[in-house]
N, C-alpha and C positions, 0 to 999 in steps of 0.2 A: 534547626537549620535555617539559614537565611541566604537565599540565592542572590547573586549580584550580576549585573549585566557585563561587567568587565570579564568575568570568567565564562558566563554563559555564551558569549560571543567569541569563544576561543578560536583563534586562527591556527592553532597547532595542527600538524598533520602527523600521520603515523611515521612518515619518512621525511626528513628535513631536506634531503639532497636534491629533490626535484621541485621543491616549492618555488613558485614564481617563475618557472621556466617555460610555462605554456604560452603566455601572452602578456602584453603590457597592460594588465588589468589595474584598475584603480584600487582594488581591494582583494583580499583573499577570497571573499565570497563571490565577487564578480568573476574571478578566475574559475572558481568552482562551477559557476553557471556555464561558462564556455566549455569547460572540460566535459560536462554532461551533454551539452548540445551536440558535440562532435562524436559522441560514443555510439557504437553500434547498437548497444542495448536501448538507447533512447530512440533510434530509428526504428527498431523492431516493434515499438509500441504502436506503430501505424497498422500492424497486422496482428494485434492481440485484441481479443474481444473485450468490450465493456459489458454488454448484456447479450446482444444478438449475435451469437457465434457464427462465423463464416457467412455473414450476411452479404448478399450481392448488391444491396443498394449503397449509394454513396452519401447518404445524409445521416445515417445513424452513427453514434459515437464509437470511436475506437479508444483504446487506452491512451493513444497519443493526443487526440482532440480533448479527451477528458482531462489529461494532465495540463494542457494549455489552459483549459477553463479554470482548473484549480489554481493555477499560477496567477491568473488574472484576479480571482477572488482573494487569494492570499495577499496580493499586493494592495488591494483595497483595504483589507482588514489591517494590514501593517500600518498603513498611513492613518487610518481612522483611530486605531488604538494609540498610536504615538501622539496624535493630536489631543485625544481625550486625557491621556496621562499627564500631558504637559500642564493642564489646568486643574488636575484632580486634587492636588494637595498632598498626594502620596510622596513619601521619601523614596529615594533610590530609583527614580524613573529613568529610562534611557534618555541620553542627551542626543544632540543633532546627529553626530557621526554614528552613534549606536542605532538610531532610528533608521538611518540609511542602510546599515548592515542588516537590520531586522527585515527590511523589505527585500534585500537581495537574498537572504537566507530563505524566506518563505517562497519566493519565486523559484529558486533552485530546488528546494525541498519538494515542491509540487511535481517537478519533473522526475524526482526520485521515488516518490511514495508508492507507485505501482510497478516499478521497474523490475522487481523480483518475482512478479506473478508468473506462474506457469501458463502454457497455452490454455485457452478456454476458461480463463477467469477463475473465480473461486471454486468452481466445480472441479478444476484441475487440482487444486490443493486437496480437496476431499478425496480424489482418486489416489493421490500419492499416499495420504494417510491410510486409507483403506487397504492399499496394496501392502504396506509394511506391517499392518496388523497381522497379516497372514505370513508374509515373507520372513519376518524375524524368527518365527518358530519353524517354518517348514523348509526354508533354504538353509543349506549347511556349508560350512567351510572346514576343511580337514576333518570331516566326520562329525562336527558338532554344529548345533543350530547357531545362526548368526547372533541371536540374543545373548548367548553365552560369552561372546567376546566384547560386547558393548556395555559400558557403564550406564547407569540410569539416565543421565542427561543425554548421552548419545542416542539411546533408545527413544527418549522423549522427542528428540529432534525430528525423528521420522514419524512417530505416532501423532505428533502435533504440528506437522509440517506447516510452515507459514511463509508466504511471499514477503512479509515484512522483514523477517530474518534473512531471507535470501537476498534482499536488496543490499543489506549491510555487507553480506559476504561477497556479493557480486563486484562491488566497486573497490573492495580491498584486496581480493584474491584473484579475480578472473579477468581484469582488464589490463591492457598494456599501453600506457601513454609514454612514460619515460622509464626505461629499464624494466624492472619487474615489480614496480611499486603500485600497480593498478592505477586508478585515477587519483588515489591519494588525496581524498577530499578532506576539507577542514573539519575539525571535531565539532565546532559549533553547528555546522550543517548536519553532520551525521547524528548528533544527539537529537536534533529536531525530528528526524524521520523515525526515531525509535519510539513508536507509539506505546510499546509494551516493554518497559525496561526490566524485564525478568527473563530467566531461562526457562526451559521446558519443565524444570522441576518445581517452579514457583508459580505456575498458572493457578489462579483462584479467582474466577470472575465474581464470585459472591462478595469478595472483600473489597475489590477496587476495579475501576475501569482500566487501570494500568496493568492489572494482572489478567485481563481477559484472554490474552493470547501470549505467546512468547515473542521476544524481540530480537534474540540473537542465538546462534547455534554454539555448541561446544567448541567448534573450530574458531569461533571469534571471541572466546572468553577474554583473551588478553587485550584485544582491540576494544571490547566493551569496557573493560576496566580502565583503560587509558582514556577513553572518551569521557566517561562520567567523572573521573578525577580531574581531568583538564577543565571541564565545564563547571566544576564545583558542585556536582550533583551527589557525590559521595566522597567521604574522606577516609574510608577504610574498606578493606576487603571484607570485614565483618558485615557491613551494611550491604555490600554487593551479594555476599553469600546468603544473606537473609532475605534478599529480594526487596530491601527497603530503599530503593533508589527512586526518587520522584521523577515525574516527567519533566522534561525541559519545558519552560513556559510557552515557547513557540509551538510546541507539539499540540497544545490545545487549539491554537489558531489554525494549524495545518489540518487537524482533524475536522474542525468546523468548516473550513474551506472545501474540503473533500465532500463532506455531507451536503453542503449547500449546492455544490456543482453537480454531483451525480444524481441527487434526488430530483432536481429541476430538469436536468437533461433526460433522465430516464422517463420522466412523465411526458416530455415532448416526443421522445422516440416511440413510446408506447402508443401515443396518438397516431403518429405517422405510420406505424406498422399496422394500425387497425385493431389494436388490442383493446382500446377504449375510445369511445366517441366523445365529442364535445359535450353532448347532453349527459352522457354517462359520467364524465368528469365533474360536471356541475352537481349532479346528484350525489356523487361520492363526497365531494367537499362539504355539501350541506349535511349529509348523513353523519359525517364525522363529529358534528356538534352533539350527537347523542351518545358518543363513545367516551370511555373513561379519561383519555388524555385531555380532551376539551373540558369535560365536566369537572376535572380536578384542577384546572387552570385558574389562575387569579382572574378577577374581573377585567383587569387591564389587558391580559393576554387574550381573553375571549373576545374582547372588543377589537383588538388588532387582527385577530383571525377573521372576524366578521367583515372587517374592511377589506381584507385580502380576498375573501370570497366575492364580495360585492364588486371588486375591481374587475374580476373576470367578465361579468355581465356588462360592465361599463365599456370594457375594451371591445366586446362583441358588438355592442350597439354603435360604438364609434366607427367600427369597420363597415357596418351596414350603412351608416349615414354618409360615408365617403365612397360608397359603391366599391369597396375593396373586394376583389374577386374571390379571395379565400378568407372569409371573415373568421372562420373557426380557428385556423392555425394562427392568424394574426392575433386573435384574442388570447390564445393559450401562450404564445411566445411572449407577448407583452405583459401578461399577467405573471408569468414565471420570472420575467426580468424585474417586475415590481417586487416579487417575493424575494429575489436575491438581494435587492437593495435594502429591503426591510430587514432581512436576516443579517446582512453585513453590519448594519447599524446596531442591531440588537446584540450580536456577538461581541462587537467592540465594547459596547456598554457593559456587558457581562464581565468581560476581562477586567475592566477597570473596577467594577464593583467587587470582584472577588480577587483583586490584586494581592492583598495580603496573604490570602490562602495559597494562591499560586506561587508567590515568592517565598513562602515558608515551606513549600513542598507538601502541603497538607490537603490540597484539593484532590479528592478521590472519585469524582464524578465528572461526566461531560459538562463542558461549560454551558451547553444549551439546555440543560435540565431545568424544567419549570418555566421556560421562556417561550415567547412566540416563535423563535427560530426552531426550538425543539419540537413544538407542536406542528409546525408546517413540515418539518423534515419527517417526523413520524407518520403524519397523515399521507404525504406523498409516497413514502416507502410502502405503507400498507396498501395503497391503491395499486401501485406497480406490482407488488408481491402477488396480489390476488388476480390481477387482470393480465399481467405480462409474464412475470417470472415463471409462473406455473401453467402458462398456456400450453396446449398440447404440442404445438410445433416446437416451442422452446424446450419442453421436456424431452421430446423425441431427439432433438439435436444434442441435448445434454447427455443422453444415454449413449448416442453415437460417439461423442467426444470421450466419454468414460472408457468406451471400448478401445479407442485409439491409444489413449495414454496407458491403459492397463496392459495392452499388448507391448508397447514400447518398454515399459518398466520391466515386464517379465523377461524380455529378451536381453536387454542391456544389463540388468542386475545379474542375471544368470551368467552373463559373459564376464562381468567385472569382478565377481567374487574370486576366481582363481588368478586373476591378472596380477602381475607384480608380486608373485609369491612362489613358493616351491611347488605349487600345484601346476598341472599341465593343462593348457587351453587346447580344446579340440579345434579343428579348422573353422567350424561355424562360429564358435566363441571369438576366435581371432578375427573373423570377418566383422563381427559387431564392434570390436574394439577399433578396427580400422575406420569405422564410420564416425567415431567420436572426434570432436574438434581437437586439433593438435594443440591449440592454446589451452584447453581444459586439461588435456593429458599432461602437458608441461607444468601447469599450475599444480596438479596433483603431485607430481614427482618432487617439486620444490617443497611442498608442504609436508610430504611423507618422509623426506630425508631425515634419517636418524630416529624415526618413530618406532615404537614397538609394534608387533603384528596386529594387535587389537586396534590401535589408533590408525594403522594403515588401512585396515579393513573398513573402518568407519569413514575414512577419507575417500576410499574407492566408492562406497555407496553414495557419499555426498557428490562425488564426481558425476554419477549418473543423474542425480537431481539437478546438478549444475547444467549438464548437457540438455536435459529435457526442458528445464525451465527457461533456457535460452532460446528455445524454439518459438517461432511464430505459429499461429494457428494453422496457416496453410502449409508451412513446412512440416509440422507434425502430421497433418493429414496426408500429405504427399509421400512422406517417408513411410507411413503405415501402408498406404496403397502399394508402394513399390516393394516393400518387404513381404507383403502377403501375396505378391504376384498379381494383384489386381490392376496394376499399372506399370508395365515393364517397358522401359525405353531402350 
C-alpha cells in the first residue's frame, strides 16, 4: 500500500447535499472548523473535566482549554512537518495547498478529539464498560438477557466503550446543522480523528498501537468503510474486516499534539493544586535518570533530557534575579514551554525520518518512541500519575463520579429497554424517557427505521450512551441530585 495526499485530504462528505452551505469558507476543512466551533458539543467541553473533576478553581484545564492547546500544538507541528518535508528529498510530499489543508485539518481535529468523552473523563468510560459487563447478562428484554440479542461487535461496543468512537458517532448521527445530516464533516478530517481504525472485535494492543482500543461502533460500520475508502486507507472490505486499515498519517501528529499538550498542562495543574512542589518536581525529573526509559535512551536523547532538566533551574534563577514574585510557577511554566518547543521540533523530525513507513501504512508504534519527546511525555505522565491522579482527593471524587454515572445508567437503561417495542413501559420508565433529549430520540427513530428487533435494541442502548455522554459534569451531577431527591426545585 502506498498512501497519497490527494486521497488522504479527501473533501468528500457522507452527504453531498449540504456541503458548502454553512459559510463562505476558503476550503472544505475551514468550513469543518467553523461547523465544529458553533456546535453545542464543542461548547460543552468547557464543563467537562480534564483531570480535576468538578473543580471550583478557574485556572485548571477543562476539555475545552485542553482542546485549544492541542489545536495550537497541532498547527505548529503541521507547519514544521511541511517545512521539513519540502527539503527532505522524499517523493510524494504535500505541496503548498495540501500543506494549508494539513494545518486546517489538525486544528479542527484537535477540537474533535475529546468531544465524545462522557462526563468525568476517562473514569466515565470505565464506568460505562463496567456497567454493561453486568447489564448484558442481568437485564432482560422479552424474557431473555440483552446479550442474546446482540452480535459480538454490538456487545464489544459496550464492553470496550470508547469516547473516540463516540466522537465519530456524535457528528454523524446526533447533530443537526442542515436537515438530518449531522455536521457532515469531511472524510479527511474524520479519518484523522480515528486513532484506532479497528472495531471492538479487532482490539489487540500487543500487535499495534492502532489496535489499542476501538475507533468506531457497529452503528458506524458503513461510515467507517466510506471514510477509509475515500482516503485511500483501504481498498477492500476484506482489509476492513481483518482490521488491516492503517492510521491516517495526520493521526500520528494529532496523537503527539495531544500527548504534548496534556502532559505539560497536567504537570502545571498538579503544581497549582498542591499535589507536587517545585522542589518535588526537580527531584522527580532528576530521579527519572535512574529509570528504564532514560537508561534505554540513546546518548543524544539523554543529553537533550539533561538540558531540559537544567532549564528548569535556569528559569528559577532568572525569576529570582529579576525579583519575580512567584519564581516557582514562573520557572515551571517557562520550562514546560521549552519542553513543548523541544517536543514539537522532535516530533516533526520523527515524522520526516519515518515518512516512508507512515506513507506505506506500516508504522505500528507511536511516532515518539525512542525519542526525547517520548521520554519527556512518559516522565511527566509518571510524575502526575503518582502525585496527582491517585491523590486521595482525586480518588474520592472519582468514586463519587462513578456513583453518579452508575445510577444514571441503571435508571435510563432500564427505561429504554422496553421503549419502542411491544413491551409496556411503566409510569416511572416513561418518566425517564421524557428526560432524554428530543434530538437524541429523533435520531434513534431515524436510525432504527426498518431495523430488526435486535438492531433496534442495540440502538436504544446506544441512545442512552449518547444521552449520558452528551452531559457536562455539572449537568450529570445535578440530574443525579434531582433524581435521588437530594436537590428538588
